[in-house]
C-alpha positions as CSV (number, residue, x, y, z in Angstrom):
1,M,162.2,224.1,156.0
2,T,160.9,220.6,155.5
3,V,163.1,217.5,155.6
4,K,162.5,217.0,151.9
5,K,163.6,220.5,151.1
6,K,166.7,220.2,153.3
7,R,167.7,217.0,151.5
8,E,167.2,218.7,148.1
9,S,169.3,221.7,149.3
10,V,172.1,219.4,150.5
11,Q,171.9,217.4,147.2
12,K,172.2,220.5,145.1
13,S,175.2,221.7,147.1
14,T,176.9,218.4,146.8
15,N,176.3,218.2,143.1
16,S,177.5,221.7,142.6
17,Y,180.7,220.9,144.5
18,K,181.3,217.8,142.4
19,C,180.7,219.7,139.2
20,R,183.3,222.3,140.3
21,A,185.7,219.6,141.2
22,L,185.3,217.9,137.8
23,R,185.7,221.1,135.9
24,C,188.9,221.7,137.8
25,A,190.0,218.1,137.0
26,A,189.3,218.7,133.3
27,V,191.8,221.6,133.2
28,L,194.3,220.0,135.6
29,G,194.2,216.6,134.0
30,I,194.9,218.0,130.5
31,A,197.2,220.9,131.6
32,V,199.4,218.7,133.8
33,P,201.0,216.9,130.8
34,L,201.4,220.4,129.3
35,L,203.4,221.6,132.3
36,L,202.0,225.2,132.3
37,G,204.3,228.1,131.5
38,G,205.1,231.1,133.8
39,C,207.1,234.3,134.4
40,A,210.6,235.6,134.7
41,R,213.2,235.3,137.5
42,E,216.9,235.3,138.0
43,G,217.8,231.6,137.7
44,Q,220.1,229.4,139.6
45,W,221.7,228.5,136.3
46,S,223.3,232.0,136.1
47,G,226.0,231.0,138.5
48,T,229.8,230.9,137.9
49,L,230.8,229.8,134.4
50,V,232.7,226.5,134.4
51,P,236.2,226.9,133.1
52,G,236.8,225.8,129.5
53,E,239.2,223.0,130.5
54,S,236.6,221.5,132.9
55,A,233.5,221.8,130.7
56,P,234.2,218.7,128.5
57,Q,234.0,216.3,131.4
58,F,230.5,217.5,132.3
59,A,229.4,217.4,128.6
60,T,230.6,213.7,128.7
61,V,228.4,213.0,131.8
62,L,225.4,214.4,130.0
63,D,226.2,212.3,126.9
64,T,226.3,209.2,129.2
65,M,222.9,210.1,130.7
66,V,221.4,210.5,127.3
67,A,222.7,207.1,126.1
68,R,221.5,205.4,129.3
69,D,218.0,207.0,129.2
70,A,217.6,206.0,125.5
71,L,217.7,202.3,126.6
72,C,215.0,202.6,129.2
73,P,211.4,201.5,128.5
74,Q,209.2,204.2,126.8
75,T,206.1,203.6,128.8
76,F,205.3,203.7,132.5
77,V,202.1,203.4,134.6
78,A,201.6,204.6,138.1
79,D,199.2,205.7,140.8
80,V,199.4,209.5,141.0
81,Q,198.2,212.2,143.3
82,V,198.0,215.7,141.8
83,D,198.2,218.7,144.1
84,Y,197.4,222.1,142.7
85,E,197.9,225.2,144.9
86,S,197.3,228.8,144.1
87,P,196.3,231.9,146.2
88,R,192.7,231.3,145.2
89,E,192.3,227.5,145.7
90,N,193.9,224.2,146.6
91,R,192.9,221.0,144.8
92,K,193.9,217.3,145.1
93,L,193.2,214.6,142.5
94,Q,194.1,210.9,142.8
95,G,194.1,208.6,139.9
96,F,195.9,206.3,137.5
97,L,198.5,207.6,135.0
98,Q,199.7,205.9,131.9
99,F,202.4,207.7,129.8
100,S,204.5,206.8,126.8
101,L,207.3,208.9,125.3
102,P,207.2,211.2,123.6
103,G,203.8,212.5,124.6
104,N,200.9,209.9,124.8
105,Y,199.0,210.0,128.1
106,K,195.9,208.7,129.9
107,F,194.8,209.9,133.3
108,I,191.9,208.2,135.0
109,V,190.1,209.3,138.2
110,T,188.0,206.6,140.0
111,N,185.8,206.5,143.0
112,P,186.5,204.2,146.1
113,L,184.7,201.4,144.3
114,G,187.1,201.6,141.3
115,Q,184.5,203.0,139.0
116,L,185.4,205.7,136.4
117,V,184.5,209.2,137.5
118,W,186.5,211.2,135.0
119,G,189.3,210.5,132.5
120,T,191.4,212.1,129.8
121,A,193.7,210.7,127.1
122,G,195.6,212.1,124.2
123,N,198.8,213.4,122.9
124,R,200.3,216.7,121.7
125,R,197.8,216.9,118.9
126,H,194.4,216.0,120.4
127,Y,192.7,215.0,123.6
128,Q,189.5,213.1,124.8
129,V,187.6,213.6,128.1
130,I,184.9,211.5,129.7
131,N,182.8,213.1,132.4
132,T,180.5,210.6,134.0
133,M,178.8,213.2,136.3
134,E,177.5,215.1,133.3
135,K,177.5,212.1,130.9
136,K,179.6,214.1,128.5
137,Y,182.3,213.0,126.0
138,V,184.6,215.7,124.7
139,E,187.1,215.6,121.9
140,G,189.3,218.4,120.9
141,G,192.6,219.7,119.5
142,M,195.5,220.7,121.7
143,D,196.0,223.9,119.6
144,S,192.6,225.2,120.5
145,F,192.9,224.0,124.1
146,V,196.1,226.0,124.5
147,L,194.5,229.1,123.0
148,R,191.2,228.8,125.1
149,N,193.2,228.5,128.3
150,K,195.8,231.1,127.4
151,L,198.7,228.7,127.7
152,P,202.1,229.3,126.0
153,V,201.9,227.8,122.4
154,F,205.4,226.4,122.6
155,L,204.1,223.7,125.1
156,I,202.3,221.6,122.5
157,Q,205.7,221.2,120.7
158,S,207.7,220.5,123.8
159,P,209.2,217.2,125.1
160,W,206.6,216.4,127.8
161,G,208.0,212.9,128.1
162,N,211.4,214.1,129.3
163,W,209.8,216.5,131.7
164,L,207.6,213.8,133.3
165,T,210.3,211.1,133.5
166,G,213.3,213.2,134.4
167,R,215.2,211.9,131.4
168,V,217.5,213.9,129.2
169,S,217.9,213.9,125.4
170,Y,218.9,216.8,123.3
171,G,219.1,215.2,119.8
172,A,219.7,218.0,117.3
173,N,220.1,220.5,120.2
174,R,223.5,221.7,121.3
175,I,225.2,222.7,124.5
176,V,225.6,226.5,124.8
177,D,226.6,227.0,128.4
178,I,227.9,225.1,131.4
179,R,227.8,226.8,134.9
180,K,228.1,226.0,138.5
181,D,225.0,225.9,140.7
182,K,224.7,228.8,143.1
183,E,223.9,226.4,145.9
184,N,226.5,223.8,144.9
185,R,223.9,221.2,144.0
186,G,225.6,220.3,140.8
187,V,226.3,221.7,137.3
188,W,223.9,223.6,135.0
189,I,224.1,222.6,131.3
190,T,222.1,224.8,128.9
191,V,221.0,223.3,125.6
192,K,219.0,224.8,122.8
193,T,217.9,224.0,119.3
194,N,220.2,224.9,116.3
195,S,217.6,227.4,115.2
196,S,217.7,231.0,116.5
197,E,214.2,230.6,117.9
198,G,212.7,228.4,120.5
199,P,213.1,227.8,124.3
200,R,216.2,226.8,126.1
201,D,216.5,223.9,128.6
202,H,218.7,224.5,131.6
203,L,219.5,221.1,133.1
204,L,220.9,220.8,136.7
205,I,222.7,217.5,136.9
206,N,224.4,215.7,139.8
207,P,227.6,214.5,138.1
208,Q,228.4,211.9,140.7
209,L,224.9,210.3,140.6
210,Q,224.4,211.1,136.9
211,Q,220.9,212.3,137.7
212,L,218.8,215.2,136.7
213,V,217.8,217.4,139.7
214,E,216.0,220.3,138.1
215,R,215.0,221.5,134.7
216,V,214.2,225.2,133.9
217,I,212.8,226.2,130.5
218,T,213.3,229.8,129.4
219,D,212.7,231.8,126.3
220,L,215.5,233.6,124.4
221,D,215.3,236.5,126.9
222,N,215.9,234.1,129.9
223,D,212.2,234.6,131.0
224,E,211.2,231.5,132.8
225,L,208.5,229.4,131.2
226,A,208.5,226.5,133.6
227,T,210.6,224.9,136.3
228,V,210.5,221.2,137.1
229,N,212.1,219.7,140.2
230,Y,212.7,216.0,140.7
231,S,213.1,214.0,143.9
232,D,212.4,210.6,145.5
233,M,214.0,208.7,142.7
234,K,212.5,205.2,142.4
235,T,213.4,202.0,140.5
236,P,210.2,201.1,138.6
237,T,209.0,197.5,138.6
238,P,209.6,196.0,135.1
239,E,206.8,194.3,133.3
240,N,209.2,191.4,132.7
241,P,210.7,190.3,136.1
242,T,213.9,189.1,134.5
243,E,214.6,192.5,132.9
244,E,217.5,194.5,134.4
245,M,216.2,198.0,135.4
246,A,218.7,199.1,138.0
247,Q,219.8,202.2,136.1
248,C,216.3,203.3,134.8
249,L,215.0,205.6,137.5
250,Q,211.7,207.5,137.7
251,P,211.1,210.5,139.9
252,G,208.5,209.7,142.5
253,S,208.0,213.4,143.2
254,I,207.7,216.1,140.5
255,T,207.1,219.7,141.4
256,I,206.2,222.2,138.6
257,S,206.6,225.9,139.5
258,G,207.2,229.2,137.8
259,L,203.4,229.3,137.1
260,P,201.1,232.3,136.8
261,W,199.6,233.7,140.0
262,N,202.2,232.1,142.2
263,S,200.7,228.6,141.8
264,H,202.3,225.2,141.4
265,I,201.5,221.6,140.6
266,G,202.9,218.6,142.5
267,L,202.9,215.0,141.2
268,N,203.5,212.1,143.6
269,L,203.8,208.8,141.9
270,S,203.6,205.3,143.5
271,R,203.5,201.7,142.3
272,I,205.4,202.7,139.2
273,E,205.8,200.0,136.5
274,T,207.5,200.2,133.2
275,R,206.3,198.6,130.0
276,R,207.8,198.0,126.6
277,G,204.7,196.9,124.6
278,E,202.1,198.9,122.8
279,E,199.5,200.6,125.0
280,S,196.0,202.0,124.2
281,Y,195.6,205.8,124.5
282,S,192.0,206.0,123.5
283,L,188.8,206.6,125.4
284,P,185.8,205.2,123.5
285,Q,182.6,207.3,123.7
286,P,180.1,205.6,126.1
287,A,176.6,204.9,124.9
288,R,174.1,207.7,125.4
289,Y,176.7,210.3,126.3
290,F,176.5,213.8,124.9
291,R,179.4,214.3,122.5
292,Q,181.1,217.7,122.2
293,Y,183.8,218.5,119.7
294,Q,186.2,221.4,120.2
295,P,188.4,221.7,117.1
């Protein structure tokens, strides 16, 4: 084989690998905010029932956490590493994440020179994707994205913001159960909507620290849809240096399990900063890019 042909072969192999990586990034980047659903298991929340006379004190702790979290800034930005592991493949992505409650997101992947390689932005209704390798711009609806990728429909109506920030809020929901954790890590408080349908949130809280340790989402049959673990709690840097932020914590490490095929997603956040102003969640179409619309 000539030197020229060898170079062409190497180039084709490299381009093929990059394209596969970007296709994986497209699914991961959009699916990460969705926090993919999963299968059933016997949960840690099915421990010993807390006695009726003790339950009110834990309900009060949860109310205190809800009131505290409601005062924290709605937006954070951070550098993020995404680790996806499954029996078939392992992938790592590094980029910049911008997120605003309840569900606006922007995730940008850059090269070592800081140039955009791939990016996605959107909310629970629609998304945009820029792929610089293929010079492609994609717009679509989250409903069709969920159906095409065979994801649980309930995810597009779920509180992604609480899942990615480790915050708690149950609004019109109500507490239906309070139990001790099987490993003595804290207390499980189960909340659900007032309607007979819809998923349940099982919240493992540390009453002493008033922090959320783990969140398990199940359907009405207690089949697990997703589990989110929180650790490495950090105090974000406020945009305004004079702002008091001591009580507003952001998990630096978020692990999402309970996924199909024994896979899981890990998020590691660093250089976290909170913001209170309006942020842009739009990716304009670059000139001369092929535009694809997926309703």
